N, C-alpha and C positions, 0 to 999 in steps of 0.2 A: 891269688892265694900263694903264700910263701911255701915252696916245696919243702917237705921234711926230708932229713938225710935218709939214704936208702939202706943203712945196715938192717940186720934182721930184727933187732929190738933197739930202738932209740931211747936213751936215758935222759930224763929231765928232772930238774929240781921240783917242778910243779906241773902236773897234768890238770887241765881245766876242762870238764865236761859241761859244755853250755856256754854260748857267747852272748848271753843276755847281760843286762846291767850288773848284776852281782858277779858273774863269772869274769867279765872284762875288767871290772873294777880291781878284782883280786889279782888277776894276771898282770895288769899294768903296774900296780903297786909292787909286786914281787920282781918284775923286770927292772924297776927302778933301783932295786938293791943288787942288781947285777946277776940275777938268777936266770937260769935257763928255763923258759916257760913255753908251753904249747897249749892251744886252745882248740876244742873240737865243736863245730857247730853245724848241724844238718839243715837248718832253715836259713833265716836272714839274721844278720847281726843286729844286736840290740834287744832280742827277746820280745816278751809279751808287750812291755811298756811301749817300745818305740813302734812296734809293728801292728799290734791289735789291741793296745791299751791306752796308757795315759796320753800319749801324743796325739794320735788320730782322734780319741775321745774328746780332748780338750779343744781341738780344732772344730769338731761337730758341735761341741757346747757353745763355742764362740758363734758359730753360724746361727744356732737357735737363739741366742742372746740378741744378735742383730735383728732376727726375725721378730722376736718379742718386742723389741724397741720400736721397730718400724711400724708394725701392726697395732701395737697397744699403746705406746707413749708419744710417739713423734708428732702426731697431729696436735696434741695439747701443747707442744713447744713451737708450734707455728709451721711445721713442715707439711706440705701436701704430699701424700703417699698414695696417689692413685696408680693403679696398673703395676703393682709390685710383682716380680716374677722371681721364681727360684729354680736354679739349674743344678739338680743334685748330681748329674753325671759329671758336669764340669767342676764341681767342688770335689768330687771323688778323685778325678784325674790330678787336680793340683795338690790335693792332700797326699795321694799316693807318691807324687814326684817329690814332695817334701820328705816323705818317709824314706824314699830311696836315697835321697841326699844324706839323711842321717846315717843310713846303712853304710854308705861310702865313708863317712867320717869315722865311724867305729873301726872299719877295716883298715883305713889309713892309719889310725892311732896305733893299732897293732903293728903294722909295718914299721912305723916311725920308731917304736919302742923295741924293735928286734924280736918281737914274739912270733913264733911259728904258729900258723893257724891252718886248720885242715877242715874242709867242708865235707861233712859225712857224719854218719851215725856211729858213735863210739860206744863200746860196751866192755865190760870186765871179762877178762878170760882167766885171770887169777887175782889174788888180793891187791897186787900193785901194778898190773899190766892191763892195758885195754887194747882192743883191736878196732881199727877204723879203716875202711876201704881195703881190707885184707891185710893191712900192715899192723905190726904190734909196737907199742910204746910203753915204756915203764917209768915210773916216777917215785922219788922219795916221798913226795906228798901228792895226794890226789883230792881235787875238789869236785863235788857233784853240785852243779848249779843249772839243772836242766829246766827248771819252771814247771808249769802245769798246763792243763787243757780244760776246756769248758765241759761241764757235766751235761749229759742228756739222759732222758728216761731210757729204760731197757728196751732195746731194739726188738727183742723177741716177744715182749708181751704188751707194748704199747702201740695201739692202733694209730696210724698215721705219722709214724716216726719219720718217714722220708719227707715230710713237710716242715720238720723243725729246722730252724736256723739258730746258730749260737752267735755269741759276740765276735767270734772269729770270722764267721760268715758276713756278719754285718759289716765289718771293716774290709774284709777281703773281696767281698762280691757285690754288695748292694749298691747299685748305681742309679736307682730310681727312688722316688719318695712313695711309699705304700700309701694307699687310700685309707685302709683301715687295718690297724695292727694289734695283734694280741702279744703282750709281753708277759712272761711268766717268771716270777722271782720276786723276792723281798730284799735283796741286798743292794749295795751301792751301784753296781753295773746295771741292775734292773731299773732302779728309779732314775739313774742318769739318762739311760737311753730311752726310756719311756717319755721322759719330758723333752728330750732332744727332738724325737720324731713328732710329738704333739705339737710343739712350738714351731717346728718347721712346716706343719700343715696336715700331718696325718691325724686320724681319728684313733686314739690309742685306748686300749683296755688293758689294765694291769691286774694279773690275778695273783694274789698272795695267799699263803696258807694261814696266816695269823690275822689278828686284828689290825696290825699296823706293819708298815715296812721297817727295816733297820732296827730290829728288835734288840740287837746286841748294843745299841748305842743308848745314851742317856735319853730319858723320856722326852725331854724338851726336843731333841733331834727326831725321835720316833714320830711324835705328833706333829711337829713343825713341818717335817717332810711330807707327812700325810696331807696336812693343809695345803702345802705348796702344790702337790700333785693335782688335787681337786680343783685348786685356784686356776691352774694352767690348762684345765679341761680334760685331764686324764680320768678315766672312769676306773676307779678303784674297787675291785671285787674282792672282799676279804673272806677269810675262812674258806677258800676254795682250792680244790686240787683238780687239774685236768686229767680226764680219764681217756681222752682220744680225740684225734683230729680227723675230720672227714671232708672229702671234696664233694661239693654239690654239683648239680647238672649246670649250673651258671658258671662253674669254674671257681666260684668263691669257696672259702674254707669255713667249715663249722666246727666248733669245739664243744666237747661235752665236759661237764664238771660235776664233782660232788661237792656240795657246800654244806658246811656244818652251821646249824642254826641253834643258838642257845636261847632258852626261854627260862622264865622263873622257875617253871616246874621240872624241866627236863632238857636234855640236849638231844637234837635230832639231825638227821642228814636228808639232804634232798638233792635230786639230780636236775641240772639245768643245761640248757643249750644257748650258745651265742653264735651268731652267724655274720656272714658278710665280710670275713677278713681276707686280705690278699697277702698277709705276711704274718708268720709266726716266729717269735724271738724267745728263745729260752735263755735265762741268765740265772741259773740255779746254784752257781758256785763253781769252783775249779778243783780239779784233782791233780795228783802228782804224776809227772811223766816218768814213772820209775819201773814200769813193767818190763821194758826191753833193755835194761841196762846190765843185765848179767849179775845182778846182786847176789844170786845164789852161789857165785863163785867167790864171795867175800863173807866176811863176818858182820857186815852192815845190817842193823835191825831196822825194821819198819813198823809202823802202827797198823791198826786194822784197815785204815783207808789206804795204805800204801805210802804215806808220807815217811821220809827218813827221819829217824830219831837222832838228834845231835844234842850235845850238852851245851853249857854256857860258852864254851870255846869253840863251838860249832863242830866239834869232833864227834864222829860217829862211833858205834861200838868197836869199830876196827881202827886201831891206832894209825895216825897220820892220814886217814881218809876223812874229809870233812864234807859237810852239806850245808848250804845256806840259800836264802831266797825262798821262792814259793815251795820248793821241794821239802822244806823242813817244817813248814806250816806254823812258823812262829808269828810272823807278821808279814802278809803279802803286800809289801809296799816298796816301791823301786829304790827310794832313798835309803830304806832300812838295809836292802841287799847290798847296795853299794857301800854303805858305812860298815856293815859287818864284814864284807869282803876285805876292805882296806885294813881294818883292824886285824883280821886274819893273817894277812901278809906281813903286817908289822910284827905280830907275835912269832910267825914261823922264822922270818929272816932278819928283821931289825933287832928283835930282842936277843937273837942268837949272837949277833954282832956285838951288841952292847952287854951281853951276859946278864940280862934281866931275868929275875925269877918270876913265876907266874902272878905273884902278888902285886907286882909292879907293871903288869901288862895290862893293856886296854882291851876290854871286852864290850860288845854291843850291849847296851841296856835297853831292854824291850818295854820300858815304861816311860811315860811322859814323852810319847811320840806323837807329834802334832799330825793330824789327818784332815784332809778336805775331801768333801763329797760335791761334785759339780751338778748340784741340782739348781733350780730356779726359784729362789735365790740360793747362793751356795751355802755350804755347811763348813764350819771350822770347829774342830773338837780336839782336846787334848786332856789326858789325865783321867781320874776316877769319875764314873757316872754317879748320880745321886743315889741310886739303889746300892751301889757297891760301897760308897763312902759310908752310908749308915751301917751297913753290914759289917764292914771292917772296924768302924769305931766301937760297935756293940761287942765284937770279939776282942777288942784291945790291940788290934794290929795297927791302927793309927789312932792318933790322939783325938778324944772327944773334948768339946762338943763339936758337931758338924753345923756350920752356919752357911746359909745360902742367900746370895744376893741375886736379884734378877732385874731385868728391865725388858719392856716390850713397847715398841714404838713404830711409827711409820717413817720410813726414810724420807729425807728432805726431797729427793728426786720425784717423789709422787706429789710435791706441793702444788703444782700447776694442773694436776688432773682434777679439775673441778668444772662445775657448770657456771655458765655466765648468763643463765636465763634471768630475765627481769622479774618474774613472778617468784616470790619466796618460796611458796609451797612446791612449785614445780623444781625449783632450784634445789630444795632440800631433799626432794625425791631423788632427783638426778644424781646428786652428790652421793646419796647413799647407795645407789646403783653403781656408780663409778668406784667407790670404795671397795664394794664386794667383788667387782669384776677385776680391778687393776691394783689395788693397794694391798699388798700383803705385808703383814708386820714383820719387823725384825725382833728376833727373841735372843736374849743372852742370859747366861747363867755363869755365876762364879761361885764355886764350892770351896769352902774354907775349913781348915782342921785346927782344933785346939784353941787355947786362949790366944795364942799369937795370930790366929787366923792365917795360917800358911795356905797359900792357894794351892789346891790339889786337883781341881778340875775346873775346865773352862769350855763351855759349850755354847755355840752360836749358829744361827741361821739368819741370813739377811744379806742385803747388797754389801759386797766388799769384805765379808767374813773370811773369805778364802785368803785374801791378802793381809788382813788384820792379824790373823793367827800367829804368823811366823815370829814376829817381835815379841808377842806376849809369851810364846813358847820358850824363847831365850830367858825371859824373866823367871818363868816357872822353873826352869832347869837350874837356876841360880838360887832357888829357894824363896821366892818373893812371897811376901805377905800381903794381905789386904791394905795394910798401911803403905806399904811400898807402891801399890797401885795408886792409892790416893794422893801420894806425894808428887805425882806427875802432873804438870799443868795440861789441861785439856787442849786439843786442837779442834777448833770450831770454824765452820760447821762439819763434823764428820760423825760417822756412826761409832768409830773407835773411841771417841771421847766418853761415851757412855760407860766404858769399863773402868775409867778412872774418876767417875763422879757418882758411883753407886753409894747411897748413904744408908738406907734402912734395910736390914735383913728381912728375908721373907718370914712370914709369921709362923709357919709350921712346916713339917715334911709331908703333909697330906694334900699339897696343893695339886690341883687337877687342871690339865690343859683341855680346852674344848678342841674338837677336831671335826672335820666335814666328812660326810659319807655320800655315796652316790647310789642312787637306786632308780632303775628304769625297767619297769616290768615288761614294757613292750619289746625289749631287746632279747628276752629269754623266755623259754617255755618250760613249764614243769613236765617231767616225765613220770 
């Protein structure tokens, strides 16, 4: 750690509270303009993404992908895969070592850029002064980029609170593969970790409050991920809320739920029990780390959930105090925080040097942001969902008509997953079974607006869709139309070529996607 000067109150051009992706990106860009910058971080450098988010999650996803290929597809490609073993503890050790390597890179970058950094909890003592480790620091500008924490049920009212693990616990502590795991949540963290555990060998049940996971996404993603969860073996228990967790005499954990059942005549509620778990994982969202920042000493405003309110320039209700990243709840994505932070530093320091007025300054645009969900297969999505596109066209906010193109196919990698039985009837039956067990379809949707068919939404789930999305995101940011997509020669054989060979629009806006459900009355009992 670079020691801060020892005067009573040290003055800086920029104080940054939080050494995650957004905070460090802002600090380094400000330092590149010759500004005096200090960063405060009470945990590990890199924030949620590096330590308990994107990076370790992608490594676990990669592990589950390898497991999926070895157990599900390798034999059809001619590989003998007997006696496959998995060492969760060894994987965690190597994963943790890589994360520590990244922590050091972040700290070394701060040192190289001449940025003072202090390890400790910083909080406001007045509008432009913070205190950390008993010492005070003031700044002409202050950035709050402290990130968030995983939500849990109310400790005082939820039975079995002590058995709950969060995604932070998953990455920080779990060094064995649970035999039977209960995952609670319907967001991207819940579905990602549920499939990771299932494909590594756990028996996973996913409890969600609604009919489908990922309800904020396009319906193709909602139901496509629902299908993929079931296909991978995850038991999806819908319309359910956990009411308690209890330890049985065997040492295993039992969960109790309230499940909402809809019939043609009425809606009802019933209680169920599910038993035999040895790990409970809650992934029900993340909240802001704002409680202990001393915001009562400032004019900074918060919403009802505690997130800091900031305008399009990331400025809070207090002049020259800014908030970005997970703490302002605009879009909790690492590249978004990095981009927003760099633009902020540009506005504060570069624009001042060049005498640029606000109309010529760059701000973070929170639309047309590409997003990937690391399910199996992965999801890529950008732009308006179908429901939002129709709604906005009806209100006149975007140009009508809305035209939708779709394609649904099985990836070429499944081509050799087939029976070689000489008997045609047996071969057909076995191929049907293999398709149901192994071959999940790729789904792609292109949403267009107006007579020019400007592409305003792209949603995909399938092999390679995570990597496909970035390039198409560039095209959409440039205002690409369907004709622009069509003008590109296809790359064959790839999944991506489907997006430039779509010919016929979907017939209507009432298209429905089939989805699979799971029901096993033996695993639960009515109360």
